[in-house]
N, C-alpha and C positions, 0 to 999 in steps of 0.2 A: 369308431364303433359303427356309425351309420354306414360308412363305406363298406365295412366288412359284411354287414347284413345284406346290403344291396347287391354287391358283387356276387356273393355266395348263392343267392337265390333268385337273381334277376327279378327284382321286385318291380314289375311294371303293372300299369292298370289292367291290361288285358289278361296277363297271367293271374293276377290276384282275383279278378272277376271270375275266371274259370275255376280257380280253387274254391272261391266262396260258393259258387253254384254246386260244386262237388260235395259240399257239406250237407246238401239236401238228400244225397244218396245214402242208401243203407251201407253201413260199414261197421267194422269192429271198434271197440273202445279205443285201442291204441291208434288205429287209423284215423279216427275222428279227431282225437286230441292232437295228433301230429299234424294233420292237415290244417286244423284251426290255427295252430301257432305258426305253421309255415306261411299261412296267409296273413295273419294279423299281428304277429310279433313286431313287425316294423312299424305298423300303425301305432301300437301302444308305446313303442320305444320313442317315436317322435313326440308323443304327448308327454312322456316322462322326462324328456330332455336327456342329457348325457349322464345318466345315472345307472344304466343297465337295469332299472326297475321296469316292471311291466304295467305299472299303474301310476298315475299322477299322484304325488304326495305320499308314496308308499313308505317313506322313511319313518313317519310318525307311527304307522301301523307296525313296522318292524320293531321299533322301540317298545311299544306296548306289548307285543307278543312275547318278547323275551325279558320282560321286566323283572321276573322272579328267577331267572337263570343264574347259575354261578358264573362269575367272570373269568372262568378258567376251564380247562379240560377239553374234551372232544365233543363237538356238537354235530348232529346230523340234520341236514336240510333236505326234507323230503319234497320232491317236486320242485327242484331248484331253479327251473327255468333257465334264463340266460345269466344267472349268477348274481343278480342284483343284491338281494338280501345277504347272501354269503360273503360277497366282497365288502358290502357295507359293514357287516359285523367284523369281518377280518381286519378291516382298516382301523377300527376303533377299539378292538379287544386283542392286544398283542399276546395274551396268554391263552387264547382260544384257537384250537385247530378245528377246521370245518370240512366235512365231507358232504358233497351234494350229490343226490341221485335224481335221475330223470329218465323218462322213457323216450324223449325226443332227442335224437342224436345231434341234429344240427344246432339245437340250443346248447348242448354240452360243449360243442366246439367253441361257440361264442363265449360261454361261461369261462372256459379254460383260458381263452385269449384275454378276457377281461382281467382275470386274476394275475396273469403274467404281466400285463401292462402295468398293473398296480404293484408289482413286486411281491405278490402274495402267494405265489405258486407253491411255496414250501409248506404253507399252513392251510391254504384253501384249495381243495382238490375236488374233482368231479368224476363221476362214473355212471355208466348206464345202470339203471335199477328200477324195479317196479315197487311202488309203495305198498302193494298188497302181497308181495313176495320178495322181501328185501334180500339183496345179494350178500348177506353176511351169515357165516356159519355160526352155530352155537348161540350163546347169549352174552349179555353184559358188555357191549362194545362202547357205548356212548354215555356221557354224563348228562346230555340234554338232547332233545329232538324237537324240531319245529316243522310245521307245514304252513306256509303263508300263501293263501289264495290258490290252493291246488287241490284240496281234499274234495271239493265238489265234483272233480273229475273222476274220482276213484269209484269203480263200479261196486266194490265191496268194502264199505266203511268199517265193518266189523273186522275184516281181515287186516286192514291198515292198523287199527287200534291194537289188535293182538300182536302184530309184527312190531309195532312201536314198543309195546311192553317187553317183548322178547329181547330186543337189541339194546334197551336201556340198562344201565347198571343199577344196582340197588340204590334207592334214593334219587334216581335220575328224574329230571324235569321234562314234562311233556307240554307242548303248547301248539295250538292250531288256530289260525285266523281264517275265517271262512264265512261264506254266505250260507245261511240256514233257513229252513222253512219257518215262517211266523206261526206261532201257536197262540191259542186263546182268544181268537176273534174271527168272525166270518170274513171270507174273502170273496169278492164278486167273481162270477164265473168268467167274465171277460179277462180279468186279471189273472185268474188261474190258467186260462188258455194261453194268453200271451207269455206267461211265465214258462209254461211247458214247452212251447215252441222255441222261445228265445234260448232257454237253457239247454234244450236238447240239441239245438243248432251248434253250440260251441262245446258240446261234449260234457255237460253237467249231468251226472247220472243220479237221479233221485236224491234231491237235497233232503236232509233230515232236520227235524226240529231240535231245539236245545235239549229237551228232556230225553229224546232218543239218543243224542250224542252222550249225554250224561250216563244213561243206562249202559251203553256200549263200553264206556271207559271204566265204569265200576265193575261190569261183568268181566272185563279183561284183567282186573286186579288192581287198577289204579285207585289211589285215595286222594283226599283233598281236592276233589273235582270242583272247579270254579268256572262259571260261564259269565262273561262280562259283555253286555250289549254296547257296541261302539258304533251303532248305526248313525247316531246324530253327531257324535264327537269326531269321528274319523271318516266314515263312509260317505256321509252327505257332503262335507267339504271337498272330499276327493272327487266326487261326481261333478260338482259345480266347477272345480278347477279344471277337470278334463274337458268340459264343454267350452270353457274359455280358451283352452289350448287348441281345440279343434279350429276355432275361428282364427287364432293367432298363427297357426301353422298350416292354414288351408293350402297355400301355394306348394309347400313341401309335400303335403299329403296327396295333392293332385298329381305329383310326379309318379306316384306309386299306386294310387287307387282312383277309381272312377267317382264322379260326383254322386252316383247312386250309392255306392259302397259307403262313402263318407256320410251320406244322409241317413243310411240305415243305422250306423253306429251312433250318430247324433240322436236319432229318434229313440233308440234303446236307452241311452243315458237320460234323456229327458223323461221318458216313461218311468224310469226308476225314481228319478228325483222328484217328479210331480206327485204330491200326496204319498210320499215314501212310507208314511206310517200305515197306509192302507194297502200296500203291496204285499204279495205273498212271501216276501223274504225280509230278513234282517241280517245285520252283520255282527258277528260275535268273535271274541277271543276266548278260547277254551284252554284251561290250564289244569294240570293234574301232576301227581307225583307217584313214582313207583315206590312201594314200601321198602324199608330197610335203610341201612347206613344212617 
């Protein structure tokens, strides 16, 4: 998998530095998200190891996200990335068929290759698609839908929720694992500023608070809305593990990224991890159900 990513995109320190600087320029939502993942997918893949996940320790998050899904039927993976969660679920749930959608074509190529390598191509498939305007006609296509660490990219969270409601069957399960804005406590202006710059840089468009997400879900027609804070149980250990992996894999990272690029990512992780409870964000798993059935 590493070889595929490297050969496909010529992941060299010079190229990745130019791409990283390009993220400072004005661009559309699709352009920013695509450029970010073209630049840093390989970095995240190195940290995660040979799992096709885009974050260290994401398996625990995956299991928590779909904890209340039926163990059968058709699932939709929104913002599927390079296919890590879809292949993870497909390998462990033989009665589930998964369709992944994503706006980044080079990631879809990697996801399909991953599924084929694991012999899952008949049940785990991928196609180009926008979370805010899903490529499915009519209604009631899927028994369950999840978005893992992708919704912060969506420019219109309300459109995503409405589209999710549309494509789910009656009684279908919804789940979203994501970074959200922290509510109910004052945040220092410096943290607000760093948060705005950091998240804008990698294409996070206006993170919402838990109550705002709940309101969107209920307005779209969902019921049994549940929001679980997993900041301490999953997000914090994942950040700590990622920092350890940066040190362990430093030589491999230096083959593809400059020391400055590595230092920037390390600083961002440390900023998040230090006094995490005082930062402007928290990590949650949101669940809901479409009425009926």
